[in-house]
VEXDREN-2710 file (C-alpha; in Angstrom, 1 decimal):
% VEXDREN-2710
k/r/px/py/pz
1/UNK/-14.0/-14.2/-28.2
2/UNK/-13.0/-13.7/-24.6
3/UNK/-9.4/-14.4/-23.6
4/UNK/-8.5/-17.4/-21.4
5/UNK/-7.3/-14.9/-18.7
6/UNK/-10.4/-12.9/-17.9
7/UNK/-9.9/-9.4/-19.4
8/UNK/-10.4/-7.3/-16.3
9/UNK/-7.0/-5.5/-16.6
10/UNK/-5.8/-3.1/-19.3
11/UNK/-2.5/-4.9/-19.5
12/UNK/0.6/-3.5/-21.3
13/UNK/1.8/-5.5/-24.2
14/UNK/5.0/-6.7/-22.6
15/UNK/5.8/-10.0/-21.0
16/UNK/8.7/-10.3/-18.5
17/UNK/10.7/-13.5/-18.2
18/UNK/13.0/-12.6/-15.4
19/UNK/13.9/-9.9/-12.9
20/UNK/17.1/-9.0/-11.1
21/UNK/17.3/-6.3/-8.4
22/UNK/15.9/-3.1/-9.8
23/UNK/15.4/-4.4/-13.3
24/UNK/12.9/-6.5/-15.3
25/UNK/13.8/-8.3/-18.5
26/UNK/11.2/-8.9/-21.3
27/UNK/11.0/-11.9/-23.5
28/UNK/12.4/-9.8/-26.3
29/UNK/15.5/-9.2/-24.2
30/UNK/14.8/-5.6/-23.4
31/UNK/15.7/-4.3/-19.9
32/UNK/13.5/-2.0/-17.9
33/UNK/14.2/-0.1/-14.8
34/UNK/11.3/-1.0/-12.5
35/UNK/9.9/1.9/-10.4
36/UNK/6.5/0.1/-10.1
37/UNK/7.8/-2.6/-7.7
38/UNK/4.7/-4.6/-8.3
39/UNK/2.8/-1.5/-7.0
40/UNK/4.9/-1.2/-3.9
41/UNK/5.1/-5.0/-3.4
42/UNK/8.6/-6.0/-4.4
43/UNK/10.2/-4.2/-1.5
44/UNK/13.5/-5.8/-2.0
45/UNK/13.6/-5.8/-5.7
46/UNK/13.4/-8.9/-7.9
47/UNK/14.8/-12.3/-6.9
48/UNK/16.8/-11.0/-3.8
49/UNK/19.2/-13.8/-3.0
50/UNK/18.3/-13.9/0.6
51/UNK/14.6/-14.3/-0.2
52/UNK/15.2/-16.9/-2.9
53/UNK/17.2/-18.9/-0.4
54/UNK/14.4/-18.6/2.2
55/UNK/11.8/-19.5/-0.3
56/UNK/13.6/-22.5/-1.7
57/UNK/14.6/-23.8/1.7
58/UNK/11.1/-23.6/3.2
59/UNK/9.6/-24.9/-0.1
60/UNK/11.7/-28.0/0.2
61/UNK/10.5/-28.7/3.7
62/UNK/6.8/-27.6/4.1
63/UNK/4.3/-25.4/2.2
64/UNK/1.0/-25.7/3.8
65/UNK/-0.7/-27.4/6.8
66/UNK/-3.9/-25.3/7.4
67/UNK/-4.7/-23.3/10.5
68/UNK/-6.0/-26.4/12.3
69/UNK/-2.5/-26.6/13.6
70/UNK/0.1/-24.3/15.0
71/UNK/2.4/-22.7/12.4
72/UNK/5.9/-22.0/13.8
73/UNK/6.9/-19.5/11.1
74/UNK/3.7/-17.6/11.6
75/UNK/4.2/-17.4/15.5
76/UNK/7.7/-16.1/15.0
77/UNK/6.5/-13.5/12.4
78/UNK/3.7/-12.3/14.6
79/UNK/5.9/-11.9/17.6
80/UNK/8.4/-9.9/15.7
81/UNK/5.8/-7.6/14.2
82/UNK/4.2/-7.1/17.6
83/UNK/7.6/-6.1/19.0
84/UNK/8.0/-3.6/16.3
85/UNK/4.5/-2.0/16.1
86/UNK/1.6/-0.7/18.1
87/UNK/-0.1/-4.1/18.0
88/UNK/-0.5/-6.9/20.5
89/UNK/-2.0/-9.5/18.1
90/UNK/-2.7/-10.1/14.3
91/UNK/-4.5/-12.4/11.9
92/UNK/-2.6/-13.5/8.7
93/UNK/-4.4/-13.6/5.4
94/UNK/-3.4/-13.4/1.7
95/UNK/-4.0/-9.8/0.5
96/UNK/-4.6/-6.3/1.4
97/UNK/-8.3/-6.4/0.7
98/UNK/-8.7/-9.4/3.0
99/UNK/-6.9/-7.5/5.6
100/UNK/-9.3/-4.6/5.3
101/UNK/-12.3/-6.8/5.5
102/UNK/-10.9/-8.5/8.6
103/UNK/-10.3/-5.2/10.3
104/UNK/-13.8/-4.1/9.6
105/UNK/-15.2/-7.3/11.2
106/UNK/-13.0/-6.7/14.2
107/UNK/-14.2/-3.1/14.6
108/UNK/-17.9/-4.1/14.5
109/UNK/-17.3/-7.1/16.8
110/UNK/-15.5/-4.8/19.3
111/UNK/-18.5/-2.5/19.4
112/UNK/-20.8/-5.6/19.9
113/UNK/-18.7/-6.9/22.7
114/UNK/-18.8/-3.5/24.4
115/UNK/-22.6/-3.3/24.4
116/UNK/-22.9/-1.2/21.2
117/UNK/-24.4/-3.7/18.6
118/UNK/-25.9/-0.8/16.6
119/UNK/-22.5/0.6/15.9
120/UNK/-21.4/-0.6/12.5
121/UNK/-20.6/2.4/10.4
122/UNK/-17.1/3.3/9.2
123/UNK/-16.0/6.8/8.3
124/UNK/-13.7/6.7/5.3
125/UNK/-12.2/9.3/3.0
126/UNK/-12.7/10.6/-0.5
127/UNK/-10.2/9.3/-3.1
128/UNK/-9.3/6.3/-0.9
129/UNK/-8.6/2.9/-2.1
130/UNK/-9.0/-0.2/0.1
131/UNK/-9.4/-3.1/-2.3
132/UNK/-11.9/-4.9/-4.6
133/UNK/-13.9/-7.1/-2.2
134/UNK/-17.4/-5.8/-1.7
135/UNK/-17.0/-4.2/1.7
136/UNK/-13.5/-3.0/0.7
137/UNK/-15.1/-1.4/-2.4
138/UNK/-17.8/0.3/-0.3
139/UNK/-15.1/1.7/1.9
140/UNK/-13.3/2.9/-1.2
141/UNK/-16.4/4.6/-2.5
142/UNK/-15.3/4.9/-6.1
143/UNK/-18.4/4.8/-8.2
144/UNK/-16.4/3.5/-11.2
145/UNK/-15.4/0.4/-9.3
146/UNK/-18.9/-0.1/-7.7
147/UNK/-20.9/0.1/-10.9
148/UNK/-22.7/-3.0/-11.8
149/UNK/-22.3/-4.9/-8.6
150/UNK/-25.6/-4.0/-7.0
151/UNK/-26.2/-1.7/-4.0
152/UNK/-23.0/-0.9/-2.2
153/UNK/-22.5/-2.5/1.2
154/UNK/-24.1/-0.2/3.7
155/UNK/-22.4/1.7/6.5
156/UNK/-19.6/3.6/4.8
157/UNK/-19.3/7.4/4.8
158/UNK/-16.7/9.5/3.0
159/UNK/-15.3/12.7/4.2
160/UNK/-12.7/15.0/2.6
161/UNK/-9.2/14.2/3.6
162/UNK/-7.6/16.5/6.3
163/UNK/-11.0/18.0/7.3
164/UNK/-11.6/17.4/11.0
165/UNK/-14.8/19.3/11.2
166/UNK/-16.6/17.2/8.6
167/UNK/-15.4/14.0/10.3
168/UNK/-16.7/15.1/13.7
169/UNK/-20.1/16.1/12.2
170/UNK/-20.4/12.6/10.6
171/UNK/-20.1/10.7/14.0
172/UNK/-23.5/9.4/15.3
173/UNK/-24.7/6.7/17.6
174/UNK/-24.1/4.1/14.8
175/UNK/-20.5/5.0/14.1
176/UNK/-18.0/2.2/14.9
177/UNK/-14.6/3.5/13.6
178/UNK/-12.6/5.5/11.2
179/UNK/-10.5/4.0/8.3
180/UNK/-7.7/6.1/6.8
181/UNK/-4.5/5.7/4.7
182/UNK/-1.6/7.7/6.2
183/UNK/-0.8/8.4/2.5
184/UNK/-3.4/7.6/-0.2
185/UNK/-1.6/5.6/-2.9
186/UNK/-4.3/5.0/-5.6
187/UNK/-5.8/8.3/-4.8
188/UNK/-2.7/10.3/-6.0
189/UNK/-0.1/10.1/-3.3
190/UNK/-2.2/12.3/-1.0
191/UNK/-0.8/12.6/2.5
192/UNK/-2.7/13.1/5.8
193/UNK/-1.2/15.8/8.0
194/UNK/0.1/14.8/11.5
195/UNK/-2.4/17.1/13.0
196/UNK/-5.3/15.5/11.2
197/UNK/-4.3/12.0/12.5
198/UNK/-4.1/13.5/16.0
199/UNK/-7.6/14.9/15.5
200/UNK/-8.8/11.5/14.4
201/UNK/-7.3/9.8/17.4
202/UNK/-8.9/12.4/19.7
203/UNK/-12.4/11.9/18.0
204/UNK/-12.1/8.1/18.4
205/UNK/-11.1/8.4/22.0
206/UNK/-14.0/10.8/22.7
207/UNK/-16.7/8.7/21.1
208/UNK/-15.5/5.2/21.7
209/UNK/-14.5/4.5/18.2
210/UNK/-11.6/2.5/16.8
211/UNK/-9.0/4.1/14.6
212/UNK/-8.1/1.9/11.7
213/UNK/-5.1/2.6/9.5
214/UNK/-4.7/1.1/6.0
215/UNK/-0.9/0.6/5.9
216/UNK/-1.1/-1.6/2.9
217/UNK/0.9/0.9/0.7
218/UNK/2.8/2.6/3.6
219/UNK/4.0/-0.3/5.7
220/UNK/7.3/-2.1/5.7
221/UNK/9.6/0.8/5.2
222/UNK/8.3/2.4/2.1
223/UNK/7.9/5.8/3.5
224/UNK/11.4/5.8/5.2
225/UNK/10.0/4.5/8.5
226/UNK/8.7/0.9/9.3
227/UNK/5.1/2.2/9.4
228/UNK/3.6/5.2/7.8
229/UNK/2.1/6.2/11.2
230/UNK/5.6/6.4/12.7
231/UNK/5.9/9.9/11.1
232/UNK/3.1/11.3/13.2
233/UNK/3.5/9.1/16.2
234/UNK/-0.3/8.7/16.3
235/UNK/-1.0/5.0/16.9
236/UNK/-4.1/3.3/15.7
237/UNK/-6.2/0.5/17.2
238/UNK/-6.2/-1.6/14.1
239/UNK/-4.1/-1.7/11.0
240/UNK/-4.2/-3.6/7.6
241/UNK/-0.8/-4.6/6.2
242/UNK/0.3/-6.4/3.0
243/UNK/2.2/-5.4/-0.2
244/UNK/5.9/-5.3/0.8
245/UNK/5.2/-7.8/3.6
246/UNK/6.2/-10.8/1.5
247/UNK/8.5/-9.1/-1.0
248/UNK/6.3/-10.4/-3.8
249/UNK/4.9/-13.6/-2.1
250/UNK/1.2/-13.2/-1.3
251/UNK/0.6/-12.4/2.4
252/UNK/-1.2/-9.8/4.4
253/UNK/-2.5/-9.3/8.0
254/UNK/-4.7/-7.2/10.1
255/UNK/-3.2/-6.1/13.4
256/UNK/-4.7/-4.8/16.6
257/UNK/-4.3/-3.9/20.2
258/UNK/-5.5/-6.4/22.7
259/UNK/-8.3/-4.1/23.7
260/UNK/-9.6/-3.8/20.1
261/UNK/-9.4/-7.6/19.4
262/UNK/-11.6/-8.5/22.4
263/UNK/-14.2/-10.2/20.2
264/UNK/-11.8/-12.2/18.0
265/UNK/-12.2/-15.5/19.5
266/UNK/-12.2/-19.0/18.0
267/UNK/-14.7/-19.2/15.2
268/UNK/-15.0/-15.5/14.5
269/UNK/-12.7/-15.4/11.4
270/UNK/-10.7/-17.8/9.3
271/UNK/-8.5/-18.3/6.2
272/UNK/-7.5/-21.6/4.5
273/UNK/-4.2/-20.3/3.2
274/UNK/-3.5/-17.4/5.5
275/UNK/-0.2/-17.4/7.3
276/UNK/0.9/-20.8/6.0
277/UNK/4.5/-21.9/6.6
278/UNK/5.8/-20.9/3.1
279/UNK/4.3/-17.4/3.2
280/UNK/5.4/-16.6/6.7
281/UNK/8.8/-18.1/6.1
282/UNK/9.4/-15.7/3.3
283/UNK/7.9/-12.7/5.3
284/UNK/10.3/-13.5/8.1
285/UNK/13.2/-13.2/5.6
286/UNK/11.9/-9.8/4.4
287/UNK/11.8/-8.7/8.0
288/UNK/15.3/-9.9/8.6
289/UNK/16.5/-7.4/6.0
290/UNK/14.2/-4.5/7.0
291/UNK/15.1/-4.7/10.6
292/UNK/18.8/-5.0/10.0
293/UNK/20.5/-2.0/11.7
294/UNK/20.6/1.0/9.3
295/UNK/18.5/-0.4/6.6
296/UNK/15.4/1.7/6.9
297/UNK/17.5/4.8/7.9
298/UNK/19.2/4.3/4.5
299/UNK/15.8/4.1/2.8
300/UNK/14.9/7.3/4.5
301/UNK/18.0/9.1/3.4
302/UNK/17.7/7.9/-0.2
303/UNK/14.0/9.0/-0.1
304/UNK/15.0/12.5/0.7
305/UNK/17.5/12.5/-2.1
306/UNK/14.7/11.2/-4.5
307/UNK/12.3/13.8/-3.3
308/UNK/14.9/16.5/-4.0
309/UNK/15.4/15.2/-7.5
310/UNK/11.6/15.1/-8.1
311/UNK/11.2/18.6/-6.9
312/UNK/13.9/19.7/-9.2
313/UNK/12.2/18.0/-12.1
314/UNK/9.1/20.1/-11.4
315/UNK/11.2/23.3/-11.4
316/UNK/12.9/22.4/-14.7
317/UNK/9.8/21.1/-16.5
318/UNK/6.9/23.1/-15.0
319/UNK/4.6/22.6/-18.0
320/UNK/4.9/18.9/-17.7
321/UNK/5.3/18.0/-14.0
322/UNK/3.2/20.2/-11.7
323/UNK/4.0/18.8/-8.2
324/UNK/6.0/16.3/-6.3
325/UNK/4.1/14.3/-3.6
326/UNK/4.9/11.8/-1.0
327/UNK/8.0/10.7/0.9
328/UNK/10.6/7.8/1.1
329/UNK/10.0/5.5/-1.8
330/UNK/6.3/6.3/-1.9
331/UNK/6.4/9.3/-4.1
332/UNK/4.6/10.7/-7.2
333/UNK/4.6/13.4/-9.8
334/UNK/1.4/15.1/-10.8
335/UNK/1.3/15.7/-14.6
336/UNK/0.0/18.9/-16.1
337/UNK/-3.6/18.7/-17.1
338/UNK/-2.7/18.8/-20.8
339/UNK/-0.8/15.5/-20.4
340/UNK/-3.0/12.5/-19.5
341/UNK/-1.1/10.3/-17.0
342/UNK/-1.6/7.3/-19.3
343/UNK/0.3/9.0/-22.0
344/UNK/3.2/9.8/-19.5
345/UNK/3.2/6.1/-18.3
346/UNK/3.4/4.9/-22.0
347/UNK/6.1/7.3/-22.9
348/UNK/8.2/6.3/-19.9
349/UNK/7.8/2.6/-20.7
350/UNK/9.0/3.3/-24.3
351/UNK/12.1/4.9/-22.8
352/UNK/12.7/1.9/-20.4
353/UNK/11.1/3.0/-17.1
354/UNK/8.1/1.3/-15.6
355/UNK/5.8/3.4/-13.4
356/UNK/2.1/3.0/-12.4
357/UNK/-0.5/5.7/-12.7
358/UNK/-2.6/7.0/-9.8
359/UNK/-5.5/9.4/-9.3
360/UNK/-5.3/13.2/-9.9
361/UNK/-3.2/12.6/-13.0
362/UNK/-0.2/11.4/-10.9
363/UNK/2.6/9.1/-11.9
364/UNK/3.7/7.0/-9.0
365/UNK/7.4/6.6/-8.3
366/UNK/7.9/3.4/-6.3
367/UNK/11.5/2.1/-6.5
368/UNK/12.5/-1.0/-4.7
369/UNK/13.9/-0.2/-1.2
370/UNK/17.2/-1.6/-2.3
371/UNK/17.6/1.0/-5.1
372/UNK/20.8/3.0/-4.8
373/UNK/21.4/6.6/-5.9
374/UNK/22.7/5.4/-9.2
375/UNK/19.4/3.6/-10.0
376/UNK/17.4/6.6/-8.7
377/UNK/19.5/8.9/-11.0
378/UNK/18.9/6.6/-13.9
379/UNK/15.1/6.9/-13.3
380/UNK/15.3/10.6/-12.9
381/UNK/17.1/10.9/-16.2
382/UNK/14.4/9.0/-18.0
383/UNK/11.7/11.2/-16.4
384/UNK/13.6/14.2/-17.6
385/UNK/13.9/12.7/-21.1
386/UNK/10.1/12.1/-21.2
387/UNK/9.4/15.7/-20.0
388/UNK/11.7/17.0/-22.8
389/UNK/9.7/14.9/-25.3
390/UNK/6.4/16.4/-24.2
391/UNK/7.8/19.9/-24.3
392/UNK/9.1/19.5/-27.8
393/UNK/5.7/18.0/-28.9
394/UNK/4.0/21.1/-27.4
395/UNK/6.3/23.5/-29.2
396/UNK/5.8/21.7/-32.5
397/UNK/2.1/22.0/-32.1
398/UNK/2.2/25.8/-31.6
END
């Protein structure tokens, strides 16, 4: 018999009743250190007092009006994000996948408005993940996710990451843009090189394409800078943002330069819930904290500390952890081929640490941005304990 909640997830058999800072508490009373952060969503941990205050104050005044009217909180949020990014304008939605879909529409409309209606193809990258809607799935290109849903939406090609020559060879007179994650999250914490992003920018400029960054994982300070592209200095024409944007409250957006957004006029796109007073009120509160002097600098410093500790784990347990990946609080550990990532995730949960898996047998390490060095050390100790357990099991099997 099917469950009341459609069984589309392989859920862990644990129910949480409350969260506080870096910790989640299950209904049985057990406390877990949360290095999942809602998969990079709970940027400021659980029930941050400032966010709770913003949510309850806005919730007692006004939740939703629809986009038939101006939304003051949304206008304030958009202005602040424009002032702190490459973008001149943005459209608010509810999720990362919606942001990707909106950005794809913007790119195709841009080409149409510039006399190139045949340009609709988007060059994407192998091992990418852009969401579960049909165009986002086609852009992702993962056959496992596409199976059973009919022919994939046309117009998406997939190149190897960090291979400029293949990308250049894919460009033809139907190409509209290039979509790339500065660091692939689901794909295994696989980073683009700064030179590759420079090359993509040059290709787009040469052929009249738009460069589209998926900053859903990498935005809002998670890499140790406000945006993932800040590390390379290579600005896009379009970006999708979500995850940490609302600190756990559903909100996303696609952002663009004025030039790129030329076709986004009344009637071209819409959202019933997107950017409502409640969501944008909470997102403004998140931004208050992220933009406070020194906050993201502190994340960057703690991220370097975490990276060093993860690298040390790989040196101490080379038969368990093969490689450290990523930066800031968007990091991962690739497990040895003999240790399926699912087994590692389960072992860590049994020891009190929550982490999500990723591609290429990688365990993601996504603490909340508020995590201090004591919390990071606690997580490292549990990772080390898990490694020792797998080493002992291997020796016993010999």
